[in-house]
Legacy VTK file of the C-alpha trace (Angstrom):
# vtk DataFile Version 3.0
C-alpha trace
ASCII
DATASET POLYDATA
POINTS 208 float
-3.901 5.976 -12.288
-1.846 4.691 -15.156
1.663 4.619 -16.511
2.364 7.063 -19.274
3.757 5.194 -22.275
4.799 7.965 -24.668
5.299 6.555 -28.155
8.203 8.951 -28.666
9.985 7.863 -25.505
13.410 6.633 -26.542
15.647 7.326 -23.544
17.261 4.640 -21.426
14.494 4.960 -18.840
11.904 4.187 -21.507
13.963 1.242 -22.761
14.268 -0.186 -19.239
10.552 0.337 -18.754
9.696 -1.546 -21.943
12.162 -4.319 -21.058
10.574 -4.885 -17.658
6.968 -4.849 -18.888
6.881 -8.411 -20.348
8.738 -9.741 -17.304
6.190 -8.171 -14.965
3.309 -9.331 -17.160
4.633 -12.908 -17.098
5.073 -12.857 -13.315
1.566 -11.487 -12.868
0.194 -14.174 -15.212
1.896 -16.864 -13.139
0.341 -15.406 -9.980
-3.088 -15.419 -11.645
-2.507 -19.016 -12.749
-1.749 -20.014 -9.165
-5.046 -18.463 -8.072
-6.987 -20.245 -10.832
-5.377 -23.610 -10.094
-6.044 -23.154 -6.391
-9.726 -22.590 -7.175
-9.814 -25.817 -9.205
-7.990 -27.631 -6.418
-10.523 -26.362 -3.889
-13.423 -27.610 -6.021
-11.743 -30.998 -6.418
-11.179 -31.180 -2.656
-14.862 -30.476 -1.934
-16.053 -33.043 -4.502
-13.662 -35.743 -3.294
-14.490 -35.155 0.358
-18.268 -34.806 -0.075
-19.078 -37.490 -2.639
-16.256 -39.977 -2.256
-15.197 -39.432 1.366
-11.627 -39.317 0.110
-10.055 -35.836 0.467
-7.025 -34.948 -1.598
-3.753 -35.810 0.066
-1.573 -32.793 0.799
-4.268 -30.240 -0.020
-3.315 -27.910 2.844
0.346 -28.212 1.876
-0.363 -27.187 -1.717
-2.363 -24.192 -0.535
0.514 -23.167 1.715
3.070 -23.473 -1.093
0.958 -21.456 -3.539
0.540 -18.481 -1.219
3.947 -16.935 -1.978
3.337 -16.851 -5.720
-0.164 -15.440 -5.370
0.868 -12.776 -2.873
4.118 -11.459 -4.341
4.575 -12.238 -8.043
2.122 -9.529 -9.059
3.727 -6.807 -6.925
5.906 -5.289 -9.668
2.999 -5.285 -12.146
0.766 -3.593 -9.580
3.462 -0.991 -8.910
3.782 -0.271 -12.628
0.045 0.137 -13.105
-0.323 2.357 -10.039
-2.978 0.009 -8.690
-1.437 -0.165 -5.223
-2.577 1.970 -2.297
-1.089 5.457 -2.572
-1.376 8.634 -0.504
-3.416 10.362 -3.207
-4.992 12.818 -0.784
-1.531 14.293 -0.305
-0.114 13.782 -3.806
-3.241 15.205 -5.415
-2.475 18.574 -3.829
1.037 18.694 -5.254
2.149 19.660 -8.727
5.327 20.289 -10.673
8.612 19.656 -8.935
6.993 19.242 -5.511
4.984 16.287 -6.836
8.018 14.611 -8.362
10.019 15.239 -5.202
7.338 13.393 -3.233
7.528 10.542 -5.777
11.324 10.443 -5.395
11.060 10.178 -1.619
8.385 7.485 -1.876
10.418 5.466 -4.371
13.558 5.678 -2.221
11.679 4.522 0.865
10.067 1.719 -1.107
13.410 0.566 -2.500
14.971 0.569 0.969
12.162 -1.563 2.393
12.109 -3.972 -0.549
15.921 -4.330 -0.419
15.674 -5.479 3.200
12.911 -7.917 2.240
15.054 -9.324 -0.585
17.972 -9.857 1.782
15.998 -11.723 4.456
13.770 -13.685 2.055
16.895 -14.916 0.241
18.336 -16.037 3.577
15.105 -17.916 4.327
15.285 -19.619 0.925
18.915 -20.666 1.404
18.226 -22.049 4.869
15.201 -23.988 3.592
17.186 -25.408 0.674
20.185 -26.393 2.769
18.220 -28.219 5.468
15.757 -29.795 3.038
12.730 -28.170 4.657
9.391 -29.771 3.763
5.712 -29.262 4.536
4.351 -31.030 7.608
1.757 -33.306 6.033
2.741 -34.409 2.518
6.415 -33.411 2.958
6.646 -31.382 -0.230
9.884 -29.357 -0.518
9.361 -25.763 0.603
12.343 -24.061 -1.038
10.749 -23.496 -4.509
7.963 -21.488 -2.892
10.418 -19.505 -0.786
12.598 -18.801 -3.842
9.672 -17.024 -5.519
9.676 -14.369 -2.797
13.138 -12.799 -3.407
12.605 -13.133 -7.175
9.300 -11.254 -6.975
10.837 -8.627 -4.698
13.758 -8.228 -7.128
11.297 -7.422 -9.933
9.573 -4.975 -7.599
12.904 -3.336 -6.697
13.762 -2.863 -10.380
10.353 -1.330 -11.067
10.804 1.086 -8.175
14.245 1.951 -9.546
12.757 2.770 -12.951
10.108 4.941 -11.325
12.774 6.661 -9.234
14.844 7.451 -12.325
11.773 8.726 -14.148
10.786 10.906 -11.210
14.296 12.369 -10.891
14.282 13.159 -14.622
10.931 14.936 -14.364
12.028 16.778 -11.227
14.919 18.219 -13.237
12.990 18.637 -16.490
9.261 18.888 -15.618
8.221 19.542 -19.221
9.733 16.343 -20.641
7.656 13.320 -21.667
6.812 10.868 -18.892
8.863 7.681 -18.940
8.471 4.856 -16.440
6.372 6.814 -13.949
2.820 6.615 -12.644
0.661 9.555 -13.668
-1.837 10.726 -11.065
-5.369 11.073 -12.431
-8.469 12.364 -10.721
-11.589 10.258 -10.218
-13.531 11.979 -13.013
-10.826 11.293 -15.601
-10.507 7.675 -14.481
-14.291 7.203 -14.734
-14.337 8.703 -18.242
-11.608 6.373 -19.454
-13.272 3.302 -17.926
-16.602 4.262 -19.500
-14.873 4.780 -22.840
-13.266 1.323 -22.600
-16.626 -0.319 -21.782
-18.397 1.463 -24.632
-15.568 0.580 -26.969
-15.785 -3.106 -26.053
-19.548 -3.104 -26.612
-19.117 -1.422 -29.992
-16.582 -4.074 -30.997
-18.992 -6.847 -30.036
-21.803 -5.277 -32.035
-19.470 -4.876 -35.009
-18.767 -8.589 -34.977
LINES 1 209
208 0 1 2 3 4 5 6 7 8 9 10 11 12 13 14 15 16 17 18 19 20 21 22 23 24 25 26 27 28 29 30 31 32 33 34 35 36 37 38 39 40 41 42 43 44 45 46 47 48 49 50 51 52 53 54 55 56 57 58 59 60 61 62 63 64 65 66 67 68 69 70 71 72 73 74 75 76 77 78 79 80 81 82 83 84 85 86 87 88 89 90 91 92 93 94 95 96 97 98 99 100 101 102 103 104 105 106 107 108 109 110 111 112 113 114 115 116 117 118 119 120 121 122 123 124 125 126 127 128 129 130 131 132 133 134 135 136 137 138 139 140 141 142 143 144 145 146 147 148 149 150 151 152 153 154 155 156 157 158 159 160 161 162 163 164 165 166 167 168 169 170 171 172 173 174 175 176 177 178 179 180 181 182 183 184 185 186 187 188 189 190 191 192 193 194 195 196 197 198 199 200 201 202 203 204 205 206 207
């Protein structure tokens, strides 16, 4: 699956889509950075414990605080790329307005769920900030980690809203260019594109 990025797209849905892309890319990069740093931290913990008998102080606390960023900051990016788990067995049998109607229903349900998550995760952040909540061992403040959750969900909510608007537009005008929506692709087409990308990368390397 992929998002259709029509070069001629100039409507407000396309503009919102292009505005959100760098935000989602940055959030996903931060999530990937958390994962990379956690790997380095794990190596350092093993080395310090094994060879110097001196484990890093607050290691478990840092792992705990990094989990929110790793788990949620990439959600909007994943939604945009269509890399999340979808009911393709059902959607693959639909076409035209019936397909976009299913996308509308899915986007509305997703937005409702994410809105509830934003509400309660923001409450958890406020409570943590007001009481000065800290981790058990090293007593690091917890609120920055909890603040990442409603921020990540807000990005996700906006992405779902863009996809909802794009699906409504295509439900009304099925022949229009795709803007801000995920295009369903079969396995054969996906395999062809991945093979083309691999062959293209190898050709570039040989050209150098």
